C-alpha positions in Angstrom: -28.9 -6.3 7.6 -29.4 -8.6 10.6 -26.4 -9.8 12.7 -26.8 -13.3 11.2 -26.6 -11.8 7.7 -23.4 -9.9 8.5 -21.8 -13.1 10.0 -22.9 -15.2 7.0 -21.4 -12.6 4.5 -18.1 -12.6 6.4 -18.0 -16.4 6.4 -18.6 -16.5 2.7 -15.9 -13.9 2.1 -13.4 -16.0 4.0 -14.4 -19.1 2.1 -14.2 -17.2 -1.2 -10.9 -15.3 -0.7 -8.7 -17.8 1.3 -7.3 -20.5 -1.0 -6.1 -22.4 2.1 -9.6 -23.1 3.2 -10.7 -26.5 1.9 -14.3 -27.4 0.9 -16.8 -29.3 3.0 -17.2 -29.6 6.7 -13.4 -29.3 7.4 -13.3 -26.0 5.7 -16.3 -24.8 7.7 -14.5 -25.7 11.0 -11.3 -24.0 9.9 -13.2 -20.7 9.2 -15.1 -20.9 12.4 -12.2 -21.9 14.7 -8.9 -21.2 12.9 -9.3 -18.0 10.9 -8.2 -14.9 12.9 -9.8 -12.5 10.5 -13.2 -14.1 10.7 -13.0 -14.4 14.5 -12.0 -10.8 14.9 -14.8 -9.4 12.7 -17.4 -11.6 14.3 -16.4 -10.4 17.7 -16.4 -6.8 16.5 -19.9 -7.0 15.3 -21.1 -7.7 18.8 -18.7 -5.3 20.5 -19.8 -2.5 18.1 -23.4 -2.9 19.1 -22.5 -2.5 22.8 -20.4 0.6 22.0 -22.7 2.3 19.4 -26.2 1.2 20.1 -26.2 0.8 23.9 -23.4 3.3 24.7 -21.8 1.0 27.3 -18.5 2.6 28.4 -15.2 0.8 29.0 -16.4 -2.8 28.5 -16.3 -2.6 24.6 -12.7 -1.3 24.7 -11.7 -4.0 27.2 -13.3 -6.7 25.0 -11.6 -5.4 21.9 -8.2 -5.6 23.7 -9.0 -9.3 24.5 -9.8 -9.9 20.8 -6.5 -8.2 19.8 -4.6 -10.6 22.1 -6.5 -13.5 20.7 -6.4 -12.8 17.0 -3.7 -10.1 16.5 -6.3 -7.8 14.9 -7.1 -4.5 16.6 -10.4 -3.0 15.7 -11.8 -0.1 17.7 -15.4 -0.7 18.8 -16.5 2.5 17.0 -15.3 1.4 13.5 -18.1 1.0 10.9 -17.5 -2.2 8.8 -19.8 -3.4 6.0 -20.7 -7.0 5.1 -18.3 -9.4 3.3 -15.3 -8.1 5.2 -12.2 -10.4 4.9 -8.9 -10.2 6.7 -6.1 -12.5 5.5 -3.7 -13.7 8.3 -4.6 -10.7 10.4 -1.4 -10.1 12.4 -0.8 -6.4 13.0 -4.0 -5.0 11.6 -5.2 -1.7 13.2 -8.5 -0.1 12.4 -9.2 3.3 14.1 -12.4 4.5 15.8 -13.8 6.6 13.0 -12.8 4.3 10.1 -15.6 3.4 7.7 -15.3 0.3 5.5 -17.7 -0.7 2.7 -18.8 -4.0 1.4 -16.5 -6.9 0.3 -13.3 -5.2 1.4 -10.1 -7.3 1.8 -7.2 -6.4 4.1 -3.9 -8.2 4.4 -1.6 -8.4 7.5 0.0 -5.3 8.8 -2.5 -2.8 7.4 -3.2 0.3 9.4 -6.3 2.5 8.9 -5.2 5.2 11.3 -4.9 9.0 11.8 -2.1 11.4 11.2 -2.5 13.2 14.6 -3.2 16.5 12.8 -7.0 16.1 12.4 -9.1 18.9 13.8 -12.5 17.2 13.3 -14.2 14.2 14.8 -13.5 12.2 11.6 -9.9 11.1 12.0 -9.6 7.8 10.1 -10.1 6.7 6.5 -13.2 5.7 4.6 -12.9 2.7 2.3 -15.5 2.1 -0.5 -16.8 -1.2 -1.7 -14.6 -3.9 -3.2 -11.4 -2.3 -2.0 -8.2 -4.4 -1.7 -5.4 -3.3 0.6 -2.0 -5.1 0.4 0.1 -6.2 3.4 1.8 -3.4 5.4 -0.1 -0.6 3.7 -0.8 2.5 5.8 -3.9 4.6 5.0 -3.9 7.6 7.3 -6.2 10.5 7.9 -9.8 11.3 7.1 -9.4 10.4 3.4 -11.5 8.3 1.1 -10.5 5.3 -1.0 -12.9 4.9 -3.9 -14.8 1.8 -4.9 -12.9 -1.0 -6.6 -9.5 0.5 -5.8 -6.3 -1.5 -5.0 -3.6 -0.4 -2.5 -0.2 -1.9 -3.0 1.8 -3.6 -0.3 3.7 -1.2 2.1 2.1 1.8 0.5 1.6 5.0 2.5 -1.6 6.7 1.4 -2.2 10.2 2.8 -4.5 11.6 0.1 -7.9 10.5 -1.2 -8.0 8.0 -4.1 -10.6 8.0 -6.8 -12.6 4.9 -7.7 -11.1 2.1 -9.8 -7.5 3.2 -9.0 -4.4 1.3 -8.3 -1.9 3.0 -6.0 1.5 2.0 -4.8 4.8 3.3 -3.4 6.2 5.3 -0.5 4.6 7.9 -0.6 1.9 6.2 -2.5 1.0 7.6 -6.0 -1.9 6.7 -8.3 -0.5 4.6 -11.2 -3.8 3.4 -12.7 -7.3 4.7 -13.1 -9.9 2.5 -14.8 -7.0 0.1 -15.8 -5.0 2.8 -17.6 -1.6 4.0 -16.4 -1.3 7.6 -15.3 1.7 10.0 -15.6 2.7 9.1 -12.1 3.6 5.5 -13.0 7.3 6.5 -13.2 7.4 5.7 -9.5 7.5 2.1 -10.5 10.5 2.4 -12.8 13.6 0.7 -11.4 17.0 2.5 -10.9 18.5 0.3 -13.7 15.9 1.7 -16.1 16.4 5.3 -15.0 20.3 5.4 -15.1 20.7 5.3 -18.9 18.3 8.3 -19.2 20.3 10.2 -16.6 23.6 9.6 -18.5 22.0 10.7 -21.8 20.7 13.9 -20.2 24.2 14.6 -18.9 25.7 14.2 -22.3 23.1 16.5 -23.8 23.8 19.1 -21.1 27.6 19.0 -21.8 26.9 19.4 -25.6 24.6 22.4 -25.0 27.3 24.0 -22.7 29.9 23.6 -25.4 27.6 25.1 -28.0 26.9 28.1 -25.8 30.6 28.7 -25.2 31.2 28.4 -29.0 28.5 31.0 -29.8 30.0 33.3 -27.2 33.5 32.8 -28.5 34.6 31.3 -25.3 35.2 27.8 -26.3 38.1 26.3 -24.4 41.3 25.3 -26.2 42.0 22.0 -24.6 45.8 21.1 -24.7 46.5 17.8 -26.2 47.8 15.6 -23.4 51.3 14.0 -23.8 51.1 10.2 -23.4 53.9 7.8 -23.2 53.2 4.4 -24.7 55.1 1.4 -25.9 54.9 -0.3 -29.3 55.9 -3.9 -29.8 58.5 -4.6 -32.4 58.3 -7.9 -34.1 62.0 -8.6 -33.3 60.8 -9.0 -29.7 62.0 -5.7 -28.3 60.0 -2.6 -27.6 60.3 1.0 -28.8 59.3 3.9 -26.6 57.9 7.0 -28.2 
């Protein structure tokens, strides 16, 4: 693709994915002048050419720092990003040097495509397939792969590769859907209120099993009947203590 085709695809992605962008000439101006994600990716396209194709040292990194100050989006000049890339809001986004991003990928604010610090190879950052959606605050770390059409929930921490057509969420993130069907790991989404009755029932069953074991061993405890003082009302108005 030519540089113009990349820019056009990014522009169309912003118009398509951002409901705040109006139609007509006003919407065009808002994308070109007021959308941090579009401005960041457009600048990155040129900076990436300086870094990758011409091998110019220092200058691409300096320009990327300026873009970060201007838009709030930090993209290393070495990152490979496909067409139709859309960043919503943009504040706090970090994309590492060896990150690879496919076509029509959407990132929300606060997303990190970073490394874990334990990588022994040149590839230190994630690879995102086509049509991937990453919610705000998600952290995708290490040389892992996120399959096509996958969705990463907000504030998830993803440290392992994710197959295509998956939905993952949670800290630490787990796969809850593949091809729209829930997996066994979807218990991560159950609230404490839903889990508590199950825990109580399990405790009751454990106590019952312990009593049965003691009975079979002839060791069942003879619990003394507690003495309780209580008062009984007498219809005459007085009380009788037993």
